[in-house]
N, C-alpha and C positions, 0 to 999 in steps of 0.2 A: 489680813483682810483682803479678799478678792476685789477686782474692779466691779464685779457684778454685785457684790454686797455693797461697796461704797455707792454705787449708782442707786441701789434700792433704798439705802438710808437717805441719800439726798432726796430722792423722790418723795419719801415719806415726810421729810422736813418741809418740803415745799408744799405738800398737801396740808400740812398743819398750818403753815403761814397762810396759805390762800383760803383755807377754811376759816381761820380766825378773821381774816379780811371780810369774808363774806358774812359771817355772823354779826360782826360789829358795824359793817357797812349797813346791814339791815336795821340794826338798832339805831344807828345815827339817822338814817332815812325816816324811820317811824317816828323818831323824836322830833325832826325837823317838820314833818308832815303835821304832827299833832300841834306843834307850836304855831305853825302857819294857819291852821284851821281855827285855833283859838284866838289868834290875832285878828282874823277876819270876823269872828264872832264879836270881839271886843269893839271893833270898828263899827259893826252894825248896832250893837246895843252896849254902850259904855257900862251898864249895870249888869251885864251877863255873868252868870256864875260859870267860872272856868274850873274844870276839873283839877287843874295844877294850883290852884289857890288853896292851900292847906291852912295857912296861918300867916302872921305878919312877916315871918322870916322866909318860909317857902311860899312865894307868891309870885308866879310868872306874870300875872296881870300888872303888878307894879312895875316889873322890870321891863315889860313890852312898851311902857309909856315913856321910857327915857331915851335920851339922844343916842345912848350907846347901843340901843337895841335896833337902831336903824342908821347906822354909821355911814352907809353908802347911799342913803336916800330911800331905801326900801328895808323891810324886816330882814334881819340877818338870817332868819330860818330859811329864806329863799335860796341862800347860797348852799345850804345842805341839800335842798331839793335838786339842785343842779349838779352838785359834785359827788353826792353819795352814790347815784346810779352808776357814775363811772367807775367808782370803787368796786361795786358789786359786779360790774361787767368784767373788770380786770380780774377779780377773784375767780369768778365762773370760768373765764379763759384759762387762768393758771391752773385751776383744778382739772381742766380738760387736756392739760399737758401742753399748752401753748408757751413757748419762750419768746419773751418780749425783747426787742433790741435795747442795748444799753442806754442809748440816748432817751428812749421812752421811759425807762424806769428811773433814770437820773432826773428827768423832768418832772416825773410823778413824785419823786422824793422831795424835790424843791418846792413844788406846789403844795404838798401836804405838810411840809415844814412851815410854810407860810400860815396854812390853816391852822396848825397847832399853836403857833405864836398868837394868832388871833383868838382862838379858843381860850387861851390862858390870859390874854388881855381882858377878854369879857369876863373870865372868872374872877380875876382880881378886882376889876371894876364892880362887880357884883358884891364882893365880899367887903371891900373897903370904901368904895365909893357910893353905890346905891345902897349897901348894906341890907340887900334882900336877895335871896336866892331863887333862881328859876330851875325847878326840878327837871324839866325837859332839856334845859342848857346844860345841866350837870351831866345828863346822859351823853349828850353830844361831846362834851369835853373829855369824859372818860373814853368813849368810843374812839375819838380822835387820837387820844394818847396811845391806845392799844394798836390802832391802825398804823400809826406812825412807826411804832416799834416793830410791828410785823413786816412792813415794807422795808424798813432799814435793815432787818435781820436778812431778808431775802437779797437785798443789794450787796450786803456785805459778804453773804455766802457765795454769791455769784461773782464777787469782786468787780461789780459794776463801776466802782469808783477808781479803779485802775491801780491798786496798790501793788508794790513789788511783791514777788511770790513769798519771800520770808515773811514779810509784814502780814500778807493775807493769811498764811498758815497759823500765825499767832492769833489773828482775830477769829479764825474758825475755831480754834482751840478754845477761846474765850466764850464763843457762842454755844459751843457744845456743852460748856459748864453752865450755860444759862445766866451768864453774868447780866445780859441785857434785860432778862426778865426780872431779876433781882433789883435792878436799877429802877425799872418801871414800878414794880410793886412798892419799892421804898418811896418813889416819888408821889405815887397815888395816896399812900399812908400820910405822907407829909401834907398833902392837900386836905385830906380829912381832918388832921390834927389842926390846920390852919382854921378850918371851918368851926370845929369844936372850941378852940380858943377864942375866936372872934364872937361866937354865938353860944356861950356856956349853957344857956337854958334852951337849947335848940330842940331837946327832947323832953 
């Protein structure tokens, strides 16, 4: 394999990563925006019909009235309105061929890791605490999971974490076999199974 071929394959991989980030960044932003709008509607009229209120299980109106939905003193969806545009901007810049400094991508990974933890804290709170699911929140959770994996894949391929050469080569080999995608898929399936077990009559 020539250096030119390797460079071409690397660029294709990066386009896939940033393309994925762009798509799911838009999904996350759309979900956060819709949830924010419906929260405002609910505050104006507590009896307003919200489009995400499907039944007793899928009911964002119920979830939005809990303390977990405003952990920092304002609707959690506002966080998505602030952070998802950053993800979209990074994705567009990446697709344009811009290479980000290692410190920037490492910082992005840390912050998105915190976002992932927060998203799943809210997920488990909804399933086992509130026992009601917010459809828009689920979109955000799935989007955040995929975005975290895409960003991690990029940082590992670029060795932004500073692994030794031999270790980095092994990691690249695993990534080429899409082990990270299999892990992500298995994790999302586990979340679906968790919901189905907790709410057997969901459908």
